N, C-alpha and C positions, 0 to 999 in steps of 0.2 A: 504494500500500500504506500503510495507516494504522499508525503506530507509537505505542504507548501513551505518554502524556506523561511518566511517570516514567522509562521506559526511554530516551526521547529525551534527557532531562536528563542521565542518566549517560553516554550516548554522547558528548554535547557536552563534558562535563567530562573524559572520558577523552582526547578529541582535544586539548584545551587544556593538559592536564597537562604534557606535555613542554616546551611553550613557556614556561609559568609557571616550571617548575623551572630552565629554562636561564637565565632572567633576562636582563639587558641584555648585548649582545655586548661582549666584552673589547676594550679599546683595542688597536689594531694596533701591534706593536712597530716601532721604527725602528732600522735601515733595513729596509724590507720588500721592496726591489728594488734593483737597481744604482744607485749614486750617481754623478752626473756633475759633474765639476769643470771649469767653463769657464775657459780661460785666454785672455785677449783678445790674445794674441801668437802668433807663429809658433813652431814647435818649436825646441828646442835652446838657447834663451836662459835666463837665470836664473829668470824667472817660470815658464817651462815646467818646468824641472828641479825647482824647489821644489814645484810642483803634483804632479809625479810621485812625489817622495819621500813626500809626505803621502798621496797616493792609494794607493801601495803598502802603506804601514803600516796605513792604515785598512782596506784590503781584507783584509789578513791578520788583523787584530783582529776584524773583523765577519764574516769568512768570507762576504763578499758582494762582488760586483764594484764597484770604484770606478775610473772611467775619466776620463782627461783629454781634453777636447775643445778643440782650438785654434780660436778664432774671432777672427782678427786683423782689423784695419781701423778706419779713422776714429778713430785715437787712443784705442782701447779701447772706443769707443761701440758698435760692432756686437755684440761679445760681451757687454758689460754690459747692453745692451737686451734681448738674448735671455734673460738670467737674470731681469731685472726682470719679464718677461712669462711666466715659468715658473710652474708650480704651486707654491704656498707650503707645501711639505711636507718640505723639507729634502733632497730627493733631487736637487736641482740647486743647485750652489754656484758663486759667482764668486770667482776669485782676483784680487782687485782690487789695484791699485797706486796710486802717488801721483797718476797721471793722473785717477783717480776724483774726487779732491778738487780738482784743477786744472780739470777740465772743467766744474765747477759755475759758473765764471765765464768760462772760456775760450770755451766753445761757447754761442752765444746761444740756439739752439733744440734743446736736448737732448730726446730722446724719453722721458726718464725723469727723476725727481728723485733726485739722489745720496743724499739723506737719507731722504725719505719712502718711497721705493719699495724700501728694503732693510732687512734685519734684520742688524746687525753680529754676527759670530760671534766672531772672535778676530784680534788682530794677530799675524801669523806671523813676520815678519822685518823688519829695517831694513838699510840699506847706505849707505855714503858713495859718492859718485860719484868716478870717476877720470878725470883729463884725460889721454888717451892720444893719441899722434901717430904718424904713419907714419915709419919710419926715414929717409926722404928729406927730411923737414922739418929744416932746419938750426937746430934749437933743442934745448937740453938743459935748459931751465928755462922757467917761465911768462914771465919777463921777456924772455927771448930770443925766445919765440914771439910775444909782443906786438910786439917790435921788428921781427920779420920780417913780421908781418901788416901793420903800419903802412907798411912799405917796399913792400908789394904790395897796396894797397887794392883790394878787390873781386875779387881773383884767387884767393882760397882758398875751397874748398868744405868745409863742416863737416857731419859726419854726425849723424843723429838716428834713434832707433828708432821715432819716431812723434810726431805733434803732441800736445802736452799732457803728454808724459812729462817727468820731472825732467831727463832728459838734454837734451831740447829746450830747456826753460826755462833750464837752466844755461848753454847756449850763448848764449841771448838775454841772460842776465845778464852773461856774459863780454863780449859785444859792447858792451853799454852801459857796464859798469864800466871797460873798457879803452879805449873809444872806437874800436872797430875796424869795418871793413867786410868782411863775408864773406857767402857764400850758404849757408844751411842747407838740406841735402837730407834729406828724410824717407824712411825705409824702413819696411817692415812688420815691425818687430821688432828685437830686439837683434842676433841672429846675422846677418841681412842687412846691417845697418849696419856690423858688424865685418868682414864679408866685403868690403864696399866699401872700408873703411879698409885692410885687408890688400892689396887690389888697387891701392891708390893713387887710387881714385876720389875720395876725400875726404882732406883733410890731417890732420884730428884730429877727436875727438869726446869727449863725456863718457859714461862707461860705468859701470854699477853693480857691476862686479866680474868679469864673465865674461872680460874681457881679461887677467886676471892671469897665466894660464898662457902666453899669447902674449907678455906682457912678460918673463916669466921665460925664455922661449925666445929672446928677442932679436928677435922678429918685429915687435913694437911697442915704443914707449918711453913710460913713464908719467912725466908731468911734475909732477903734484900731485894731491892729494885734496881733496874739497870739504867734509869734515867739520870740526867746530870744532877737533878735535885730530887728531893723526896717526892713521891707521888701522892696525889690527893686521895687515891683509893686505899692506900696503906701508909698514912703519914707517919706512923710510929716505926716503920721499917727503914733501916739505913740504906743508902745507895751502895753499889759495889765499890765505888771510889772510897766512901767512908769506911768500908770494910777492909781496906788495905790493897785494893787493886787500882792503881792510877790509870786514868784515861779509859776505864771500862764503861763505855756508854753504848747502849743499844736501844733504838726506838723502832717500833713496828709502825707501818703506815698502811692505809686501806683507801683505795680510790677506784673510780669508775673509768673504764676505757671502752671505746667503740672501735670497730674495724677501721683501718685506714681508708680514706675515701668517703667516709660519711659526710654528707653535706654540712657545710658550716652552720647553716641556719638550724639544722637538727641538733648539732652539738650545742649550739647556743641555747636551744630550748631545754635540752637535757641538763645543761649546767644550771640554768635559772631554776628549773623545777627541783633538782636535787639539793641545790643550795637552800631553797625554801624549806625543804624537809629538815635539813640540818639546823635551821634556825627555829624550828617549831619546838616550844618548851617541852611538850610531851615526848616527842621523838628524841630530843636531847637527853631527857631524863632516862629513857629506856636504853639509849646508847651508853650513857655514863654508867648505868647499872651493870653492864657487862664488862666494865673496866676500860672502855675506850673514851677518848676525848674527841668530841665532834669537831670537825675542822671546817672545810669550805674554802673555795678558791676559784679563780678564773681558770679557764681551760689552758691559757698560756702559762699561768703560774704553775699549774700542775705539770705541764710539759717540761718546764725547766727543772722542777723538783725531781722528776724521774731521771733526767739526764745527770743531775748532781748526785743522786743516789747511786746510779750505776758507777760513777767515778769513785764514790766513797766505798762501796762494797767490793769493788775490784781489788782494792788494797787489802781488805780483810780476807777475801778468798785467797789471794796470793800468799799472805802470811800464814794462813791456816794449812795450806798444802792440800786442801780438798779440791777435787776436780771430778766432774762427771763426764762420761763419754756421750 
């Protein structure tokens, strides 16, 4: 059937009109689907609890699902690698810890680059480590613990929540600084390592604050903290420096990272929203209760912080002689 040229022209214009009027598609709002926070540790530890506090608040604010996924193993490498290889759209986040900066030099063949493969979002919290011992250990101070360990060389087991964590390296630093011989036993997370300590499988360990209720209940005893000054969570306990170990300072950090390539406006949204959670009085109280100090930062500040931490821990790893393939 032949259609006159003029009529065909107006038919085509009519068909195109809705498309022209619509213009370019609007940018999709974030978040457009559930957000996943990967925690590279087992449930119930400080990292997991912090992740769930933030997830709960964000889910309420966004009216969108925010879930915590525990991916423990290999000193946080398994969970971290999963996020590095996720879509860079802000819907998958990593709750990174100090091990992220330690692994840069501790692990020789990382499947990701700790700086290049991630977009820093915000520093969420920091914490002093606590030297806690099983009640059966005949020591009420660091000096007494050192004396007991020297009297029993190689006979003590010391717990760790995973290779590359500050708790692991604090134990390595303690071994070197005090000239001790003991075996470090690695567990898959904070809670498993504390369970081992409660059961007497290990004699002592360094903990980021989860042990405080157990110390208060008399189930464990805290000998010292690793911060430069006494910690608010255990103000009566001395620092490692006060206990006779000069320059012994270890601080744990916790922060959110997105995969590299995540749009800047999405990172900005995440930074603003998570900083908001960290300023909320109720959230702050819950975070403080697990022994952490709420932080907060810009994305740029957190990026520089991570780079500085990599440099700092490189020296500790080198001096400890610890290296992972």
